C-alpha positions as CSV (number, residue, x, y, z in Angstrom):
1,X,-22.2,1.0,5.8
2,X,-23.1,2.8,2.6
3,X,-21.0,1.9,-0.5
4,X,-19.9,5.5,-1.1
5,X,-18.7,5.9,2.5
6,X,-16.8,2.6,2.3
7,X,-15.1,3.8,-0.9
8,X,-14.2,7.1,0.6
9,X,-12.7,5.5,3.7
10,X,-10.9,3.0,1.6
11,X,-9.4,5.7,-0.6
12,X,-8.1,7.6,2.4
13,X,-6.6,4.4,3.8
14,X,-4.9,3.5,0.5
15,X,-3.4,7.0,0.2
16,X,-2.1,6.8,3.8
17,X,-0.8,3.3,3.2
18,X,1.1,4.3,0.0
19,X,2.6,7.4,1.6
20,X,3.8,5.6,4.8
21,X,5.0,2.6,2.8
22,X,7.0,4.8,0.4
23,X,8.6,6.7,3.3
24,X,9.5,3.4,5.1
25,X,10.8,1.7,2.0
26,X,13.0,4.7,1.1
27,X,14.3,5.0,4.7
28,X,15.3,1.3,4.7
29,X,17.0,1.7,1.4
30,X,19.0,4.7,2.5
31,X,19.9,3.0,5.8
32,X,20.9,-0.4,4.5
33,X,21.7,0.0,0.8
34,X,23.4,3.4,0.5
35,X,26.7,1.9,-0.6
36,X,25.3,-0.9,-2.6
37,X,25.4,-1.2,-6.4
38,X,22.7,0.0,-8.7
39,X,21.5,-3.6,-9.3
40,X,20.8,-4.0,-5.6
41,X,18.8,-0.8,-5.6
42,X,16.9,-1.9,-8.7
43,X,16.0,-5.3,-7.1
44,X,15.1,-3.7,-3.8
45,X,12.8,-1.1,-5.3
46,X,11.2,-3.6,-7.7
47,X,10.4,-5.8,-4.8
48,X,9.1,-3.1,-2.5
49,X,7.3,-1.5,-5.5
50,X,5.2,-4.6,-5.8
51,X,4.8,-5.4,-2.1
52,X,2.5,-2.5,-1.3
53,X,-0.1,-4.1,-3.6
54,X,-0.8,-6.9,-1.0
55,X,-2.3,-4.7,1.7
56,X,-4.0,-2.6,-0.9
57,X,-5.7,-5.7,-2.3
58,X,-7.4,-6.3,1.1
59,X,-8.6,-2.7,1.3
60,X,-10.0,-2.8,-2.2
61,X,-11.7,-6.1,-1.5
62,X,-13.3,-4.6,1.6
63,X,-14.4,-1.6,-0.4
64,X,-16.1,-3.7,-3.0
65,X,-18.0,-6.0,-0.7
66,X,-21.8,-5.3,-0.9
67,X,-23.4,-3.8,2.2
68,X,-25.2,-6.1,4.6
69,X,-29.0,-6.3,4.4
70,X,-30.8,-4.5,7.3
71,X,-32.9,-6.7,9.5
C-alpha cells in the first residue's frame, strides 16, 4: 500500500477514534460522575484524556511502517 494512502487512512481512523472516544468518555462521565466532586471529574478526565493515546499509537505505528517490497 502506498505511504500516502496509509497516512490518509490512518488520519481518518484517528479522527474517528478521537471523536467516538470523546463522546463515550463524556457519556460515561455524565452517567456515573454527575454528582461527584470537581476532583473526581478532574481525575477522570485526566485519565481518559491520556488513554486515547494508546490506540492512536498503534495507528501511527502502522502509518509509519514502510511499504513491503513487491515480488
